C-alpha positions as CSV (number, residue, x, y, z in Angstrom):
1,X,-0.1,-0.5,0.1
2,X,1.3,3.5,-0.9
3,X,0.0,6.8,0.0
4,X,-0.4,9.4,-2.8
5,X,1.4,12.7,-2.1
6,X,-1.1,14.9,-3.8
7,X,-4.7,13.7,-2.1
8,X,-3.4,11.1,0.9
9,X,-5.1,8.3,-0.8
10,X,-4.3,5.0,0.3
11,X,-4.1,2.4,-2.8
12,X,-2.5,-0.6,-4.0
13,X,1.1,0.1,-5.4
14,X,-0.2,-1.3,-8.8
15,X,-2.8,1.5,-9.0
16,X,-0.2,4.0,-8.1
17,X,2.6,5.5,-10.3
18,X,6.3,6.2,-8.8
19,X,7.4,9.5,-10.2
20,X,11.7,10.2,-9.1
21,X,13.7,13.0,-9.7
22,X,16.9,12.0,-11.7
23,X,20.7,13.0,-11.8
24,X,19.5,15.7,-14.5
25,X,17.3,17.3,-12.2
26,X,14.2,16.2,-14.3
27,X,10.9,14.3,-12.7
28,X,10.3,11.3,-14.5
29,X,7.7,8.4,-13.6
30,X,9.4,4.7,-13.2
31,X,8.5,1.8,-10.7
32,X,12.4,1.3,-11.2
33,X,14.6,4.5,-11.5
34,X,16.6,4.7,-8.3
35,X,16.3,7.1,-5.4
36,X,13.1,7.9,-3.2
37,X,9.8,7.8,-4.8
38,X,6.7,9.8,-5.0
39,X,3.1,8.2,-5.7
40,X,0.7,9.4,-7.3
41,X,-2.8,8.0,-7.8
42,X,-4.0,10.9,-10.9
43,X,-2.7,13.5,-13.2
44,X,-4.9,15.9,-11.0
45,X,-2.5,15.1,-7.8
46,X,0.0,16.2,-9.4
47,X,-0.9,19.9,-9.1
48,X,-2.2,19.3,-5.4
49,X,1.3,17.8,-4.2
50,X,3.3,20.7,-5.9
51,X,0.5,23.0,-4.2
52,X,1.4,21.3,-1.0
53,X,5.1,20.8,-1.4
54,X,4.7,16.9,-1.3
55,X,7.5,16.2,-3.6
56,X,10.0,18.0,-1.4
57,X,8.5,16.2,1.2
58,X,8.5,12.6,-0.5
59,X,12.2,13.3,-1.9
60,X,13.5,14.6,1.3
61,X,15.2,17.8,-0.7
62,X,14.7,20.7,-2.9
63,X,13.2,20.3,-5.9
64,X,14.8,22.6,-8.6
65,X,12.6,25.2,-10.6
66,X,11.0,23.7,-13.7
67,X,11.6,19.6,-12.6
68,X,8.0,18.9,-12.6
69,X,6.9,20.8,-16.0
70,X,4.8,18.4,-18.1
71,X,4.9,15.8,-15.2
72,X,1.0,15.7,-15.2
73,X,0.9,15.4,-18.9
74,X,3.2,12.4,-19.0
75,X,1.0,10.6,-16.4
76,X,-0.5,7.0,-17.7
77,X,-3.6,6.0,-16.1
78,X,-3.4,2.3,-16.7
79,X,-0.4,0.5,-15.1
80,X,-0.3,-2.0,-18.2
81,X,1.1,0.9,-19.9
82,X,3.2,2.4,-17.6
83,X,6.4,3.4,-19.5
84,X,9.3,5.3,-17.9
85,X,8.8,8.7,-19.3
86,X,10.4,12.5,-18.3
87,X,8.7,14.9,-17.7
88,X,8.2,16.3,-20.7
89,X,6.3,13.6,-21.8
90,X,9.0,11.5,-23.9
91,X,9.4,7.6,-23.2
92,X,12.7,6.6,-22.2
93,X,13.2,3.0,-23.4
94,X,11.0,0.0,-23.9
95,X,7.6,-0.6,-22.0
96,X,8.6,-1.4,-18.6
97,X,7.5,-4.5,-16.2
98,X,6.0,-3.9,-12.8
99,X,7.4,-5.4,-9.7
100,X,5.8,-8.2,-8.4
């Protein structure tokens, strides 16, 4: 079970998407990328989390300006179609399997 940083809903990990801050300072959606994860249940929760400073708390560090731009556009609504994606919406690599 994971807690959404936007709306604080507690859902199964498979119903949510994990966002990490990569080394280049851009947020990306990935289940397997290294680092602390921030869990989101919907694209609308991205704006809520920004407003409530949820990303800074989840990642335990300041978020660079522009790191979260376009993150809500790269959000995938179904976990089966989950692919790593950068905050500008571009995909990284092939389709990613979910952990088991």
